[in-house]
Every structure is written in C-alpha cells, then in structure tokens.
N, C-alpha and C positions, 0 to 999 in steps of 0.2 A: 408547676403540676400537670404542664403539658410535656414537660418533656421527661417526667416521672414515666406518666403515659406512655411515651415513644419507646423507651426503655423494657417496659410491663408488655408492650405490643411486640414489639420484636423479638424478647422470651420466650413468650407466649407462641408465635410463629413458629421460632426454632424449633421447638419442643414437638410440633404437631409434622415439620416435614414443610412448613411453609405453606401447607395445603389451602388455609383461607385466603394466600397473598392475591392481589387482582393481577389475573396476566399482564404481561404490558402490550403483546398482541395474541390476536386471534390463532386459532390454529382450524381452520377450517378444510374441507373437503374437496376438492377440487370442482368447479365447475366444468360444462361439458364445454364449453369456450370462452374465450376473453378476448380483447381486442388485443393483447400485448402478454404475453411469458416470455419472462426472464429466467434466464437459466443460470444458478448460480444465485447462493445468498450468501455471499462475501458482502464486503464495504461496499464494491465496484455497483455490483447488483442491484444492492436497499438501496443505493444511494440513484440510480437509474429509475428505482422504482419512484422513490419520494419525488422527484423533478418532475416524472414523468403527470403526476396526478397534481404537484401541486404549480408548477410554471404552465400545462399544457393542458391540463384541464382533465386528463385522460387517467381514469379511474379503474376501471376492467382490465385489471391489472392483477395477474400473478406472479409470484414469483417463488421458482421449484429451488430446492435444495436438495443432494442425495443424502446430507447426515444433517447437519445443526447447525444455524446460523451462525455464522464467525467460525465455522471448525475448519475452514481452511486453513488459508493463506493469512486473511485476516486476523486468524489469533496464535499467525506463527511469526511474525515480525519481528523488528527490532522497534518499529514505531515512529520512525524517524517525520521530519517533516522538514522538507525546506524549498527551494525555488529558483536556488542561484546555478543553474543551467546555461551552458556557452550557447548554443545556435538560438536562435530567434524564435523559431517555432517551438521547441521545450520550454526556452524560458516562459514565452506564452503563456503557456496551458500550464505548468507549474506555479506559474506567480497566480494567474485566478484561480488557483486552487486554492492555494495561501490565502491568497484574500477571503476564501470563502472557510478557508479553516479559522480565520481570526473571528467570526461569527457565528460560527457553528454551534458552539453552546447556546448561544440565544436565538439561532433559529431554530434548534429543534428542541429547545425547553429539558433540556436534556444534558450535564455535564460531560462531556467528551476530556476533560484533564489537560486542553491543551497548553502548553505549558511552553513559551517562548523565549528558552535560553541562551538560545544562539550556539550555533556552531559554526566549529572550527577546524578548516583541513589545515594539516601541516606539509611545511616543504623541508624536506631535510638532505637538500644538496641545491648548485645551483642552479642547474636545469628547470626542476624543481621550483623554484622561486621566482626565477622567469615566467614559467608559465602559468602560477598565478598571479602576477602581473596582467598575464594580457587574459585570462578570464577574466576575473576582477573590471578589467577596462569592460569586457565586451559587454557584461553581466549590466555595468552601470547604464551601457548606453540604451539598456531594455528597460531603464529606470528601476534595477530591480535593487534593492539597497546591499551592499557587498566594500571589504573594505581590508587593509594592509594591515597585519599586526608584523612589530619588529618582536624579536627575542625577549627586551625589557616589557614589552606591553602585554606578549604571551605569559613570560610570570606574573603579571599583574593578574591579568583574565583566568587564570588558573595555574597557581602556586603550585600544585599537587604533580604537574608536570616536569618530568626529569628534561632539564634546560641545557646537561653540562653539557660545555665545547666538546670535552676526552667522551662522550657518548659515544656507541656505537653505530648510535643514529644520530647526530648530530642536528637538532631543531633549529632551522636557522630564518624562519620564517612562520606567518600562515594567514589564511584567508578567513572571515569573519563573516555570516551573514547573521546579525543579530535581533530579525526578524524567524527565524528557524529555531527548531526544537522539537519537541516529542509533544506525543497525545498519548490516552487509553484507546489500544487497538479494540478491544471488546465493547466500549462504551461506545463506539463510534459506529457498530453493528447494532449495538439493541436501540441506539436516539436512532439511526434512520428507518429499522425498523418498525418502532416504535408511530414515528412520523407518518409513515408509508402507509400504515394499517389503518392510524385514525383518517385518513384521506381513502378506506375503502378498498385500500390492494388486500388481495390475499397471500398470505404468507404461506407456503406448503413445504414442511421440512418430513425429511425420509423420503423422499419422493425423485429419487433417479432414471436421470432421462435414458433410454436404451434407443433411439431412433427418432428421425425426424419422419412426419408424411409430406412426401410432396409431387406436388402435378404439377406438368407443363410447365417447369421450372418455379414453381411459386410454392411456398411451404404453405404447407394447409394446417401444421400443427404437431406434435411432440410425442412420440410413444414412453410414457410412462408403468415404473413399476405399480402407478396407483392408476395403472390404464391410459386410456387416448384420451390428451387434453387438445383441442382444437382449437388456433389463433390466428389472428390476421397476420400480426406480425409478431417474429420470435427474434428474444437479445441474447445472445450468448456471452456471461460475463464469467467463466470458468475458468480464470485463471491458470495453472498448469497442466490442464486437461481441456486446452483449447485445439490441441491438434487434434484430439480424439476427437471432441465434436465436429469439428472438419469433414473426419474422415466418415463418421456416420452420417455426414450432410453430402456426403460425396464427393467432396473436392479435398484439396491440401492446400496447408497455407506455410508458408517460410519463417516454421517456430521450431525451436528446439526446447525441450524440458529439463530441467536441473534440480537436484536438491539445492538449499540456499540451508547453511543449518546457523544457530544463534545459541546459546547459553547465555544463564544468568548465575552470579555468584552468589554465596549468604547475603542477608542483609548487615549491614553495616550502617553507623552514622552517618548524617549529609558528609561527604567530602567533595564532591561532584555536582558544578553545578550547570555544564554546559556541555554538549555533545562536543568530543572529542575524535576527528578521521584520519586516517595516519593513507593514505594510496599506497607507500612505497614499503610501509613493513606492512601496510596493509591490517588494519582489524582498525574500529571503530566501537564507542564505547560512550554510556551515559549511564545515568543514578534514576532507578525510579523512585516511586515515592513511597515503597517499603523498604529502601534500602539496599537493595540488591544492585549488580553492574551488568548491564545489558549488554553483552559482546556478539557482534557481528564480524564477518570477515567476506572474501568471496566467494561464487560461488563451485560448488567441486567439477571439475570438468566433465565426468560424464554424463551419458543421459541417463534418465531413473523418473519415475512416479513415484517411488518409495519416500515416503518420509523421514530418511535417514541419511546419513552422510559417511564421508572417509573420516576415522581417525585423525589424517592428517593433517589436517583442515585445522582441527580444535585446537592441536597442537601446536599449528603454527601460529595460531592466532593469540593463544595463551602467551606466546614469547616474545610475542610483537606487544602483547598488552605489559609486560615488565618491563621489557624494556624502557617503556614510556613513562609508566608509572611502578617505580621500584616499591612502593610501599603496599602495592596489592597482592605481591610476590605468595604471601602465608595465606590469604582465600582461598576457602572451597569451593569448587563447583555445584551450585545444588541441583540444573537442572539442564537438561539438554534438547533440542530440536531439531527438528529441519521443514522448511516449507518445500512447494515445487513450485517455480517461477519456471516461466515461458520467453522464452529470447529470441529476439527477430537476428537478421544479419546485422543491422544499424545498430541494434540495442535502442532502439525506441517502439514503440506500442503500433499495434494494427485498431484503427476504430472506425469504425463505417460500415459499408454497406458489401457485400458477398455477392457471388455469382448467381446465388440461390436469390430470386424475387422477395422481398418481406421478409429475407435473414441478413442479420448484422450481429457483427463480431466486435468484443472491446478485449482483447489479449496484449500479450508481448510485453508488458510492462518491465519484464524481468526483477529486478532487484528495488526498483522504483516506483512500485504500486502503492503502497499504503499512502505513502506524502501525495497522491495525485488525487485520493479518495474522493472528495467530494467534488471539482473541477472535471474528473473521468463520468465520474457520474452525471452531473450537468451538462456535458455538452453528449455525453450517450443518448440522453432522454431527447434533448434537440433534434439528435440526425431520427433516430424512430419516430416521433411527433411529424418532424416535418419530412420524413426520406429523404434526407440530404443532409451533407453534415455541415458541423459551423463552422464558421471561419478556425476557429480556434482548432478543431482537428480535422480538416481539410488537407492539412500535408503529411497526417499520417494515414492515410489511408492506403488499400491495399495493392492502387496503380501504381503507387511509387517506386515497386518492384520491378515494374517493367518501364517506365521512362527512365529511370534511373537517379530521381531525385529525392535521393535516400538521404535521412538525416543522423549523421553518423556521433551516436553519443558515449561509445567507446572511450572511456576515459575523461571528456571533454568537460566532465564538471567535478573532477579531482577521483571521485569513485564514481559508481554506479548506483549507493546507495541511495 
C-alpha cells in the first residue's frame, strides 16, 4: 500500500510540475548584514557554509550565487574522487577530503551516490612505470592506499581494456587506489545546501556580486544585483572566476582561467566498473549509473571564461579512448560541455586570508576541485571562523608565491584530474 501511494504521489506531483513538493531549502531575500557572506554557491561554497554552522556554530551566514546552485563547475565535471597525490601537503588535504567523502551520505542524510569503484592510472612505457613506483611509495608513506598492478592483474581488474603488446600504446602496468571512485555532483550540492539551510544559513540564488565595499583596508560587505549586503567577513569560492573577484577587491591573484571539457556517450549496459586514467594518451573514463561513459582530458591551453572549448581536445580524447577500449568505437556522443577552471603556477590551490582584512579566498583547484569538496569546505570554514588557516591548508596560502615554498603538482599524481 505504501509503495502504491508513493507511485501515485510521484505521478500527481509530476502532473502539476512538482508545485506541491516541499522545497529542500529556503529562498529568502537577503538580510542587510551577515556575520559571513560566502560568494559562490557550488560544492565548495555550500560545504563551507555547512561546516561553519555545524563545526563552529556560525549560522548568520549567506551563500550568494549568481545563477543556480551547482550550475558552475560543480555541475560541469567528471565526478572523480581520489587522494593519491605525491606531495605531503596535497596528500594530507585530499586524504582528509576522501575520509569525509566516505561518510558524507550519512553525515548529510542525503545520498551523494559515492561509489568507491577504484581508480587506475596506466603506464605505457618504462619511464612511466618507474614514476608510478616512485609515486606509490611516496603515497604509502603518507598512509594512503596505493598499489601497483602488472599486466595480468590489470586484465583481471578491467577485462575490456586493450592490453595487447602490439597496441600503439601498450599497457605495461598501472597504479590503483581502491578507495577512489566517483560521486554524484548535483547531489553533493543539494545535500550541503539542505544541510546548511537546516542550520539557518540563507541561500540566495540569482544574486551576482558586482563589487566589494572596503574601508580602511577591511571588507564591509558586497555589492550585488539585489543590493548591498553587509558582512563582517566575506569568503570567495567562485572557481573559474576568482581572478575577476580579486580584481573587484583591488588586488591580483597568480591565477589563470581555462576551459575544461568533458562529454558523455549514449548509455550502454554496465561494462566498466572502475575509473581508468591514462596520462600519456590523456583520457580518463568511467561509467555512470545511467550507463553513460563519462570522458575527460586536459584543459584547453588558451585562457577563457567561455563554457566551450576546442574541438581538437574532444577529437584527441576520443582517439585515445578507442585506442584503449576498441569496443567503444561505435558509441555515439550524447552531449559535451566545458567548465572553467582556475589554475595556479604550481597547480595547487589558494586557501586563506587575502590582503584585505576579513576577506578570504578558496580557489585555484584547477581540475582537482570536485574531489576536494568536503575537505576544502571544512578547512575554509575553520579559516574563516578562526581567522587563521588550519594546518591542512596553511601550506596553500597566498604567501607561498613570495616565499618560494610552492607545491608543484604538475603531473605529480599522474594527471591533475
């Protein structure tokens, strides 16, 4: 009886365009002032709001988003989660994030569809194979799971992969992080939004920030398309547009914005139950719960704020895919898109205080932002609440670009995705 009621309820709400459904979060008008305003309603911004309220008891918080929640990079990525990074600083923050991922559905009481299906990085020559051994040893020293697979083990783990020794890019070995996997990007945004809203956070959509009000070197609030909003502290978590936000606040960041393309195929029956990455051929692929193959590659080389990209990147990644998985050659592309990623010279993020007092930025994640979502929000909330970085994000401060203590993650973890 209960199941039948649920079916009829679903049908009834579908016919009236879900008008009677209870909203997952409120849509209030902005108050005149908040203790903290978070600019950016993607996963990182919403996670920051959630942990500010939950961990630090700061609930007079607003999240302002120029469009709709998760409509930026959160909804425009390939949903990969892993922590197998080379350098100690990166390994620590990504592993913290992965541990939060492992309990996130229970934490938020919302199914984020986190699937620990494993992530495999391929080696196609002896140099890459030696580098994989080096990375795995470094990763293990940080207490993070990582292992090497030989060709026979790769065949057993992913039978549809072309492991022929006569292939143009023969597979000689692979690294594997079994705890890695994928999650549902929009569910992450919705879960954090609902959790933050339930703790009193105001979520304000269609509210674009047009400027900052700064007096005597301290931020006073933000100018928006819905008027001025006062704030004791402002946290900018705007992904590819962080350089624009910094310009509005009167300073520059060592950051560039690039398109990052992805695409999905038409759905097919389950054939791929892991994530496969190839830094040399430069493609990575997983299969969604709907059966689509989710594909990504590297960033477009040019700077842009357009959510489009070069056809050459798509062509190259499809060529690479068919080299590795000949059985995919007849699949059709269902849709293609691009996000905007901001990258720092050392391919590591900036998380911390800015030259303007009371202003904090979380940006520069490049192609690794989605996997860091819970950990990024957690350390950002700590930094804003305590007005000092947590030890996990202290190495990622802006001052590293003058001290020289950079964290060079260019290719250090296989690929930057």
